N, C-alpha and C positions, 0 to 999 in steps of 0.2 A: 348249802353254801352258795350254789348257783342261784337259788331263790332269793337269798339275801342280797346277792349282787344285783339281781334284776330290780328288786325293790329300791335299792339305793340309787341305781341309775335312773329309775323312773321318778323317784322323789327329786333328785337333782334336776332332771329335765323340767319337771313341773315348776320348781322354784325359778329356774332360768326363764321360763315363759312369763311367769308373773313379774319378774324383775324387768324383762324386756318390755312388757306391757306398760309398767310404770315409767320406764325410761322414755317412752314415746310422749308422755305428758310434759310439754315444754312450757316453761314460764318465760315471759318477756319482761325484763327489767331494764328500762331505759334503752330499749332497742337491742340489747345484748342477749344472745341465746345462752341460756344456762341449762346444763344437762347434769343435774346433781345426781339423779338416779344412776346414770351411766357411771359416774365417778364412784358411787357407792358399790356398784356391781364390780367395777374394775378392781376395787380394793379387795373384795372378798373372793372373787373368782378370776384371778389374773391369767391363768393358763388353761382354763377348761377347754377341752377339745371341741365342744359344741357351741362355744361362746360366739365365735365369729359368724357361723352359718345362721344361728337363730336370730342374732341381732340384725343381720343383713336382711333376713326374710321378713322380720316383723317391724323393722324401723322404716318409717315413711321418708320420702325425700324432704329436704329442708324446705319449709314454707317460705314464700316470698314475703308475706307479712304475718305477724304473730297476732292471731285473733283480731281484736279491734284496733291494733296499733297501726299508725300511719307512717311508721318509719320505713326508709328505703331498704332495698335488698342489701345484703351484706356486700362489703367492698370487694371481697375475693370473687364474688359472682360477676360483678361488673368487669373485673380484669379478665375473667374467662370469656365474657361476651366480646371484649375488645380484641382478643387474640386473633380471631379470624379476619376482621377488617384490617387490623394492623399488618397482618401477613400479606393480605392482598395489596395494600398500598406499597409495602416493601417490594413485592414482586413486580408491580407495575413500574416502580421507580427503577428497579434493576434492569428492566427491559426497555427503558427509555420512554415509556408511555406516561409522560408527566401530566398531560391534560386529563387523562382518565383517572390518574391517582388523585389529582386535585378535586375532581368531581366527586369521587368517593369520600375524600376528606371533608368536603363541604356538606355532604349528606349526613355525616355521622352526628347523632345527637349528643353523644358523650365521647370525649377524647382523653387520653392520658399523655404523659410525656413521650412515650414511645411513638404515639401517633404523630405528634408535632415534629419530633426528631426525624422520623421517616420522611415526612413531607419536605422538611428543610434539606435533608440529604439530596433529594431529587433536584432541587433548585441549585444546590451547591455544585453537584456534578455537572450541571449545564452552565455553571458560572452565571446564573441569573441572580446576582447578589441582591438586587433591589427587592425582588420578591422574597428571597430568603430572609432579608432583614425585616421586612414587614411582618412575616410570620413570627419571627423571633420576638419582635416587639409586642405582638399580640398574645404571646404565651402566658397563661396564668401562672405556671410554675416552670422553672428551668433547672436542669441539672448540669453537671460538668460536661456531659456529652453535648448538650445544646451549645454551650459556649465554644467547645472545641470544634464543632462543625462549622460555626461561623468563622472562627479564626482560620481554619483550613481553607474555607472558600475564598476569603480575602487574600490569603497568602498564595493560593494557587493562581489567582488573577495577576499577581505581581504588580510591578510599577507603583503607581500612587495608591493602589488598593492595599499595599503592604502596610501603610500607615494605619489604615482602618483596622487591619488585623492586630496591629500592636496596641491600638486604642482599646479594643475589646479584651486583649490579653491583660492590659493594666487594670481594666474595670472589673474583670470577673472576680467574684467573691472568694472562690477557692480554685486553686490550680492543681493539676496532677502532672505526672511526667509527660503525658501526651501533649498537654498545653505547651510546656517548655520545648519539647522536641519539635513540635510543629512550627513554632516561631523560629527556632534555630535553623531548621531546614529552609524556611522561607527566606530568611536573610541570606543563607548560603547560596541558594539558587539564584538570587538576585545580585550576587557579587558583593554583598555587604558583610564581609567576613569579620570586620572589627566589631560590629554590633552583635553578630552571632557569637563571637568569642566572649563579649561582655555578658550576654545572657547565660552562656555555658558556665562561666565562672561564678555567676550569681545563683546557680542551682544549689540547693542544699545537698542534694545527692544525685550525681550523674549516674545514669544506667548505661548499658552497652549501646542502646539506641542513640543516646546523646553523643557518645564517642564516635559511633559510626557516622552520624550526621555531620560532625565536624570534619572527620577524615574525608568523607565524600565531598563536602563543601570546598575544602582546600583543593582537592583534585579537580573539581569542576571549574575552579578559578585559576588553574595552572600552577598552584603553589605546591609542587611535588615534595619539596623538602619538609615543609611543615606537616603535610599529610603523613609522611613516613614518621616524623617525630611524634605526632599524636598517636599513631598506630602503635609505636613502641611503648608509649606511656600507658596504654590502656591497661587497667587493672584486671579486666576480664574481657575475653573475646568470645563471640558466638560464631556460628557457621557462616554468617554473612560478612563478618569483619574482613577476613582475608580475601574473600571473593570480591568485595567492594573495592579493596585496595588494588588488587590485581587488575580489575576492570578499569579503574580510573587511571592507573599507570599506562595501560595499553592505549587509552584515549589520548594520553599526553605523549605518546610515542616512546615511552620508557619501558620497552619490552625487556631489555636486559636487566634493568633494576627490578622489574616484576619477577623475573626468574630467580634472581639472587635472594629476594625476600621469601619466595616460595620454597626454595631449597633450604634456607635457614629455618623456616617454620616447620618443615618436615623433619629436620634433624631433632627439633625439640619435641615434636609429637609424631613419632615415626609412623604409626599405624592408624591414625585417626581418620575416620570416614569423612570428616569435614573438609579434608584436604582435596578430595576428588573434584569438587565444584571449581575450586580455584585452578587446578590443573587443566580442567576442561576449558575454562575461559581463556587461559594462556595458549593452549593448543589452537583454539579458534582465532585468537589474536595474531599468532604467527601466520596462520593461513590467510587472514585478511591483509596482511602486509607482505605476502608473497614469500615468506621465509619457511618454505615447506619442510626442508631438511631439519631445521631446528624444531619444528612442530613434531616431526616424526621421532626425533631424539627424545623429546619430552614425553610423548605418547608411550614410547618403549620403556620409560622409567616407571610407568604405572603397572603394578603387578596384576596378573590375571587371577581369577578365582581358582582356588585349589581345593575344591570340595567343600568350602564353607557355605553356609547359608548366605544368600545374596543380601539379606537385610542384617548381616552380622555387624554392620557399622565399621568395618575395616576399610582401609585404603586400598580399593580395588577398581579395576576398569568397570565402567558401566556402559549402558547403551549410548549415553551422551558422549562418552569418550570416543567410542568407535565412530559415531556419526560425525563428530567434529573433525576427526582425522580424515574421514572419507570426503567431507566437504572441502578440506584443505586441498586435496588432490584434484577434486572437481574444479575448484576455482582456478587452479594452475593449469587446467586443461589436460592433466595426466589421468585420463579415465582408466587406463590400464592398471595403474597402481591402486586406484580407488576400487576397481573390481576385485583385485587380488585380496584387498582388505575386507571387502564386502563378503567374499566367499569364505573368509576365515571366521566370520561371526557365527556364533552358535545360535543366536536368535536375532531377528530383525523386527523393527517397528516400521510404521508408515514413513517416518522421517528417513530411515535407511533406504527404503525402496525409492522414495521420491527423489532423494539426493542422487542416487545412482541413475535413475531414469532421466532426470533433468540433465545430468552430465552427458549422457548419450545424445539427448535432444540438442544440446548446445553444440555438440560436435557433428551434428547432422547424421549421426549413425542410427537411423530409425529402425534398422533391422534388429540391433541389439536392444534398443528401447522397447520394441514390440515384444521381444522374447521375455524380457523382465516383466512387462505389463501383463502378459498372459500368466506368468508364474506368481505374480503378487496375489496373496490370498484375499485381501480386502482393499482394492483400490479406492481412494477417496476422491473428492472433487478436484483436488490439486493434481492428482495423477492423471485424471481424464483431461484436464485443461492442458497439462504439459504435452500429452500425446496429440491433442487437437492442434495445438500451436506448432508442434514439430512437423506434423504432416502437412499443415498449411504452408509452412516455410519451405518445404520440399516440393511445393506445387502439386501435392497429391490432395486436392480439395475433395475428391470423391470419398476417400477413406476418412479424411478429417470430418466430413459431414456425417458419415456413417457413425463414427464414434460420438459425435455431438448428439445425434438422435438417440443413440443407445444409452447414453450416460443416465444413471438413475436419478440424479438431482443436479440440475444446472444452477449456476450462480451467474452474477453479472460478468465475471471474468470469462466464463464459457462463451457467452454471447459476444463479448468484445473480441475474443481470440478468433472466433469464426468469421465475424464481420471484417476484422483486420486481414484475415487470410484471403477473403474474397477481394478486398481492396488492393492488397499487395500483388495479387495475381491478375489484376485488371478485369476481374469479373464483377463489374459494377452493378449489373442487374441482380446478380445473386446477393450482393451486399445489401442493396435496397430492399429486396424481398425479405431477407432475413431480419432486417431492421424493423420492417412493418410487422412481421410475425412476433418479434420481441415485444413490441408495443401492445399488440393484441393480447398477449399472454400476461400483461400487467407488469412487466419488468420495466423499471425506470432507468433511463440511460444516465450515464455519468459523463464526465469530461472526456474520458477515453473513447466512449461510444460516439459522442457527438463529433469529436475530432476526426475519427475514422470516416464517419458518414459525410462530413464536410469535404474530406479528401476525395471521396467517391464523387461528390457533386463537381469538384474541380476536374476530376478525370474525364468526365464526359460532358462538362459545361452545362450541367442541369441547374439553371438559375432558379427556376420555380421551386424545385425541391430544396435547393440551398437556402432560399428565403424561408421556407417552412422550418428547416432545421435551425435557422437563426432565431426564429420565434421560440422554438423549444429551448434554445440556449438561454434566452432572456427569461423564460419562465422557470427553468429547472436548476440552473447553476449560476454562480457569479463568474462571469468570464475572466479567465486568467490569461497570461501571456500566450500559451500555446493555442488556446481557443481563439483568441483575437487574431493570431497569426493565420490560423486555418480559415477564419472568416475573410481576412484580407486576400489570401490566396484564392479562395473560392470566388469572391466577387471579381477579382482581377482576371482569373481564367475565363469567367463567364462573360467578360466584356463590360461589367458594371463598374467602370473605373471610378465614377463619382462616389458610389457607395463604399468601395474599397478605401478611397482616400478619406472619407468621413470617419470610418473606423480607425484608420491609421492616425488621424489627427486626434481622435478621442483618447487613444491610448496614452498619449503624452509621455510622461516620464517612465512608463512601463515598457517602452520600446526596447527591443533587443535587435541584434543584427539580422535575425530571421525576419523580423517585421520589415526592416528596410529592404531586404532582398526580395520579399514578396511584393512590395509596392513598386520597386524599381523594375522587377521582372514583369509585373502586370503592364506597366507603361510600355516597356520595350516590346512585349509580345503583341500589343495592339497598335504599334506604330507611333506611340507618343514619345518620340526620341528626345525632344527638347525637355519634356517634363521628367523623363528618366534621368537624363544627365544633370538637370538642375537639382533633383533630389539627391543624386550621388554627391554633388558638390556640397550640399547642406550636410550630408552624412559625414563628410570629411571635416567640415568646419566644427561639427559637434564632437569630434574626436572619437567617432564610432569606428572601430577597426573593421574594415571590409574583409570578406572571405573570398575564396575562389569562385563561389556561386555569384557573389556580387559582380565580379568582373565578367562572368558569362553574360549576365543581363546587360551590363554596360556596353560590351562589345557588340551584342546583338542590336542594341539601340543604335549604335554607330553604323552598323551594316544597313539597317532599315532606312536611316537618314542619309546614307552615302557620305558619312563623315570619315574619310580615309585618314586624314592627318590626325584627327582626334583619336581614332581607333589605334593608330600606331603608338601614340603617346600613352594611352591608357594601358596598352599591352606591355610597353616597356616599364611603366611605373609599378606594375605588379611585383616584379622582383627587386627593382631598385629602391622603391619607396616603402613597400609593405612586406617585402621578404616572402612573397608568394610565388612558388615555382609554377610557371605556366603548364597547364595540363593539355591533353589532346583536345578537349572541348574549346579551349581558348585559341589553339592553333586553327581549329575548324572555323571559328568565328572570324579570325583575322584573314584566312583564305577567302571567306565569303566577302569580307569588306573590300579587299584589294581586287578580287575577281569581279565583283559587281561593277567596280569602277573601270573595268576593262584591262587591268594590269595582270594579265594571265601569266606572263612569264615570271613576274615577281611571285605570283601565287604558287607556281610550280617550284620555284627556287625555295620558297618557304617550306613546301612539303618535303623537298629533298633534304633540307637542313634540320628537320625535326629530330629530336633525340630518341624517338620511338616510331614504330611502324604506324603509318596513317590508317585510320579506320574508315568505316563507311561514311561517317559524317564529313570527314575531310574530303574524300573523293566525291561525295555527293555535292558538297559546296562548289568544288571545281567544275563538276559536270554541269551544274546549274548555271554557273557563270559562262561556261563555254556555249551553252544553249542560247543565252541572252546575246552573246557577242558573235555567234555563228563561227566558232573556231572548231571545225570538224576534227582536225587531226589531234588536237589536245583533248577533245571530247572522247575520242576513241581510246586514248590512254586511260582516262579516268573511268570510262565505262568498262574496259577490260579488267581494271583493278577491282571494280565493284562486282563484276561477274565472279571473280575468284572468292571475294569475301562473302557474297550472298548468291550462291549458285542457283537457288530456287526463285530468286526475285526476277520479275519481268521488267522492272523499271528501267534498268540500264539498256536493255535490248530495245524497248519501245522508244525511249528517248533518242537513242542513237539512230534508230530506223527513221524516225521523223526528221532528224537533222539531215540525214542522207537524202531523204525525199525532198526536203526544202531546198537543198543544194543541187538537186537534179542528178544525184549520183544513184541512179536506180539499180545498178548492179550491186552496189554495196548495200542498198536498202533490202534488196531481195535476199542477199547473203545473210543479213541479220534475221529475216523472217525464217529462212531455212535453218539457221543455227538454233533458233528457238524451238522449231519442230524436232530437230535432232536431239536436243537436250530435254525434250518434253516439258518445256516452259510454257505455262499458260498465263495469260494476262489476268491479274486479279481484278474482280469487279469492285467498283467503288461502293461505299455505303455511307450512310449518315445516321446520326441519332435524331429522333423526332420526339420532342417533349410534348406529350398530350396533357400535361398538367396533372395527370393521375398516375401514369406509368411511363416508362421509357423503353 
């Protein structure tokens, strides 16, 4: 029996080898591969256990050409060969490397529709529609995806390009739901809801995306009533429908209406997991509008997990729910309540940690922020940047720099935070050195970087460095209003008034009040009082509303020019004409104006009538005026007030000593010197910045 079985198996194996050998003989008929022997074998031995292994071992790979035939390789082989380059083009486009993608596209000897569509996608994403259209026109074959890409590109550009999208929509041979929905969304985003509605009504069959597009469109254009009407009429809703409606209602300020619809929807579908996204959006919406109690009430209505699997699809709190509520408290400055909720969470993600840490940073509680930072399992770049910014704001530049050096991966925000920290703390040399280090490491500056460095140049009047930064601005970014304001301030502070005025005049219609303040302040700082006041009058004629900073510069200009009458008029106009309450800086400027003119009694009366305690600037202005007009008695009053405000400063002692000496009151002068010695006051040496064109 065993022998019989062996012979039968051996015979079968031999027949299989012969059949497989015959199967390898392939005939070519009109370029088509015909494998008749394989079909014959498949028919007689469909399930034999050795079939697959023997055929695989004995069958050769498919030939590129059949014997003497000149036919091309099979079409499926070409598709396999195009898969890799198509994938590379797609990846390059996704990473924004459009030039590299086009170079690869141009090198390819064979292309299919996927190749063309991938390249068009790259241009559409960059809104380079002329290049996308040229490729589209050159395509040997197009499918519906090709047409939809072009329509999407034109629709995304908006404005007059919307008509080009509609032209292509009308010309395309066959439309799918994507074509219709793209065009509807385009009209909706551009405020043309009547045309969107006509297209919607013209669809043979609307899907849920079509309905969502109409609801979103009405909300974007402020038509809340019709948005709700369409939402109610929807035959079928998906998870995005309710969330889109709630989000749109929040943007229109209809939070109460959003809550009503949300509660009605929940009653209809009590335990659906789709509800949680809409609830989270509304919680966040309440927080953005400062309605924290209502946010918490809604949050408390979301049930906790009770032993179910987290992906059970039921209406339960998720991480987004907790994070949204914590963010509400942080926005309101209630870090304590946020921390209580944070501690109740069973698990945290990086958003939870970062929200809590940023809350402490904004409250300047760096001790608690540091504790959480050390407990956080995987701090990301955002975490490190928050800590660096927080310590820099607390004037702890040493610890901020230590964290900056330790962080595993820096980004542009990291550099900007550290440079801004140095700038805000007056460490201009540290800021410039770090900026140079940033450039050496290949990091490209953005507007924030350049604005901070320009402020550094303004701080120590480094004109040469400022001009270099101006060149970098021209090469790397398109100057916006803040950059232009920084340039005006930098040139003004450095004494390059002509260059500052040139930039000011070039800005034209893009000027804002900061631009005017910078230019008026520059004129006033360098003694060009007439130009400062002339520019201020032009500012008023153009109906630009001045700020309290404007009047500080105007009053300083009056002080430099000795314009007492004009100074009084401008001081009174602040409250009477512009509704600006005078601050202590304005009183100091007015004291300086009347004091320089010798009206010291009026200056003292002004100080005594101030609604707040005078500071060192006020007493310093009076002391300076007394020095000019040799009023020793009033100078002593001002100097003693300064000694109380700045006990470690030597300036009032030295100034009063010199006034006593000039008046021949040597006993009083000696008394001043002995008082300095008793109080251990040392005269501070003077210093100057020297710009060597390379370092400062």
